[in-house]
C-alpha positions in Angstrom: 0.0 0.0 -0.1 1.5 3.1 -1.1 1.7 6.0 1.7 1.5 9.6 0.7 2.6 12.4 3.3 1.2 15.8 2.7 3.1 18.6 4.3 2.1 22.3 4.1 5.2 24.7 4.2 5.1 28.4 4.7 8.5 30.2 5.5 10.0 26.7 6.7 13.7 27.3 5.5 15.0 26.6 8.9 13.6 23.0 9.4 12.1 21.7 6.1 15.1 20.1 5.0 15.6 18.1 8.3 12.0 17.2 8.3 11.9 15.7 4.8 15.3 13.9 5.3 13.9 12.4 8.6 10.7 11.1 7.1 12.4 9.7 3.9 15.3 8.0 5.7 12.7 6.4 8.1 10.3 5.2 5.5 13.2 3.9 3.4 14.5 2.1 6.2 11.2 0.1 6.6 10.7 -0.2 2.9 7.4 1.6 2.9 6.3 2.6 -0.7 5.7 6.4 -0.5 5.7 9.9 -1.8 6.2 13.1 0.1 3.9 15.9 -1.1 4.8 19.4 0.1 2.7 22.3 -0.7 4.7 25.5 -0.8 2.3 28.1 0.6 3.5 31.3 -1.0 6.7 31.3 1.2 8.7 34.5 1.3 12.0 32.9 2.4 14.2 30.3 0.8 11.8 27.4 1.1 11.2 26.6 -2.4 14.9 26.7 -3.3 15.6 24.4 -0.6 12.7 22.0 -2.0 14.5 21.9 -5.5 17.7 20.9 -4.0 16.2 18.3 -1.8 14.5 16.7 -4.9 18.2 15.8 -6.0 18.6 13.6 -3.0 14.8 12.5 -2.0 13.6 10.8 -5.4 10.1 10.4 -3.6 9.8 14.2 -3.0 7.4 16.2 -5.0 6.3 19.9 -4.3 3.6 22.1 -5.5 3.4 25.9 -5.3 -0.1 26.9 -3.9 -1.3 29.1 -6.9 -4.8 28.9 -5.8 -4.8 32.4 -4.7 -5.8 31.3 -1.2 -3.2 30.8 1.3 -3.2 29.6 4.9 -2.7 26.2 6.6 -6.0 24.6 5.7 -5.7 25.8 2.1 -2.4 24.5 1.6 -3.2 21.0 3.2 -6.1 20.9 1.0 -4.0 21.8 -2.1 -1.9 18.5 -1.2 -4.9 16.3 -0.6 -6.0 17.0 -4.3 -3.0 15.9 -5.7 -1.5 12.9 -3.7 -1.4 9.6 -5.5 -1.1 6.9 -2.6 -3.5 4.6 -1.3 -3.5 6.3 2.2 -2.4 9.9 3.1 -1.0 11.3 6.4 -0.9 14.9 7.2 2.4 16.1 9.0 4.0 19.2 9.9 7.2 20.9 8.4 8.7 21.9 11.7 10.0 18.4 13.0 7.0 18.5 15.5 6.0 14.9 14.3 8.1 11.7 14.5 8.4 9.7 11.2 8.8 6.4 13.6 5.2 7.2 14.7 4.0 7.5 11.2 5.5 4.2 10.6 3.3 2.8 13.5 0.2 4.4 11.9 0.8 2.6 8.7 1.5 -0.7 10.2 -1.6 -0.4 12.4 -3.8 0.4 9.3 -2.4 -2.6 7.5 -3.0 -4.9 10.4 -6.5 -3.9 11.3 -7.5 -2.6 7.8 -8.6 0.7 9.6 -10.1 3.5 7.6 -8.1 6.0 9.7 -5.3 5.8 12.4 -5.3 8.8 14.9 -2.4 9.5 17.2 -3.0 10.8 20.8 -0.2 12.6 22.7 -2.2 12.2 25.8 -2.6 8.6 26.3 -0.3 6.0 27.8 2.8 6.0 25.6 2.2 9.4 24.3 4.7 12.3 25.0 5.0 16.1 24.3 8.2 17.9 24.6 8.5 21.6 25.4 4.8 22.3 24.9 4.1 25.9 25.8 2.0 25.9 29.0 -0.8 28.2 27.9 -1.1 26.2 24.5 -1.2 23.0 26.5 -4.0 24.3 28.6 -6.0 25.6 25.9 -5.4 22.2 23.9 -6.7 20.1 26.9 -9.7 22.4 27.4 -10.7 22.5 23.7 -10.2 18.8 23.4 -12.5 18.2 26.5 -15.2 20.4 24.8 -15.0 18.5 21.7 -15.3 15.4 23.5 -18.4 16.5 25.5 -20.1 18.0 22.7 -19.6 15.1 20.3 -19.8 12.3 22.8 -16.7 10.7 21.9 -13.6 9.4 23.8 -10.8 10.2 21.6 -8.9 12.9 23.4 -6.5 14.6 20.5 -8.8 15.5 17.7 -7.1 19.0 17.1 -3.8 17.5 16.2 -3.1 17.4 12.4 -0.8 14.2 12.5 -3.3 11.5 11.2 -3.7 8.7 8.7 -6.5 8.2 6.3 -7.1 5.7 3.6 -7.6 7.4 0.1 -11.3 6.3 -0.1 -11.8 7.8 3.5 -10.5 11.1 2.5 -12.7 11.3 -0.5 -15.6 10.4 1.8 -14.9 13.5 3.9 -15.3 16.0 1.1 -16.1 18.8 0.4 -13.7 20.4 2.9 -15.1 23.4 4.7 -12.2 24.5 6.7 -9.7 26.9 5.3 -7.5 27.2 8.2 -6.2 25.2 11.3 -9.8 24.1 11.9 -9.3 21.7 9.1 -7.3 19.5 11.6 -10.7 19.2 13.6 -12.8 18.9 10.5 -11.2 15.8 9.1 -11.2 13.5 12.2 -14.7 14.4 13.5 -16.2 14.1 10.0 -14.6 10.7 9.8 -16.0 9.6 13.2 -19.5 11.0 12.4 -19.7 9.3 9.0 -19.0 5.8 10.2 -15.4 5.1 9.3 -13.7 3.0 11.7 -10.3 4.1 13.3 -7.7 3.2 15.7 -5.7 5.4 18.0 -2.1 4.8 18.9 0.3 6.9 21.2 2.3 9.3 19.3 4.9 12.1 20.4 5.0 16.0 19.6 8.3 18.3 19.9 8.0 21.9 19.7 9.8 23.6 16.9 13.3 24.7 17.2 13.3 27.4 14.3 10.8 29.5 12.7 7.5 30.7 14.0 4.3 29.1 14.8 1.7 29.8 12.3 -1.3 29.0 14.6 -2.8 32.1 16.1 -5.2 31.0 18.8 -7.0 34.4 19.3 -7.9 34.0 15.5 -9.0 30.5 15.6 -11.6 30.1 18.3 -14.7 31.0 16.2 -13.3 28.9 13.4 -12.9 25.7 15.5 -16.5 26.3 17.1 -18.0 26.6 13.7 -16.5 23.2 12.6 -17.6 21.6 15.8 -21.0 23.0 15.5 -21.2 21.9 11.8 -20.0 18.2 12.9 -22.5 18.3 15.7 -25.4 19.0 13.3 -24.4 16.5 11.0 -24.0 13.8 13.7 -27.5 14.4 15.1 -29.6 16.0 12.4 -28.2 14.7 8.7 -30.1 11.3 9.4 -27.0 9.4 8.2 -27.0 11.0 4.7 -23.4 11.1 4.6 -22.5 7.9 6.4 -19.9 5.5 4.9 -21.5 3.2 2.4 -20.5 -0.2 3.5 
């Protein structure tokens, strides 16, 4: 099963090379057929030139410049999700916060159980976070608690982007609504509401060492709330119209 890894990148010259080399060498070590799809989201720094050079040493790397005219995390991810060619697709960050060894765990779990999705949790036994800013951690835990209560689910890390979906699952989650970081909430909640089966495995997260986080919490509150309410309405009022067709 071919694995695609979609990575949005905006001004990531300080970390993109290390990230892609780490993913490539790890997937090569385990002989996993794959492609690495990077969306350069109109970066103003040297990100694109670095990607060009990396293609010489990473034959599975393909990158696109987001020329849709709409920029931002969600749009960049969606640009990649419309262009990957694998049988399953993971979303990872460009800042080395996600561990490719965890990606291998996701992939193997999907194969073993034939799951539609594999989600990670940094907040279950075996999960770890390193250098997580305290304010963001408190907000994350509170937001995920609200999601669990509103949606009636046990999964406790919906807001983390790092997840794996089968290609057919991703098709079943369209059309995408979220243009920003709230896409990270839309995808797993839609998958759960629409009846796709999933497994949860522990994963780790490490705070970026270079560059600036693109997530602006003050700007995102109402956007996350919109997606949460949409998925709530779909779960309880859509009468199964969007459910997975078994």
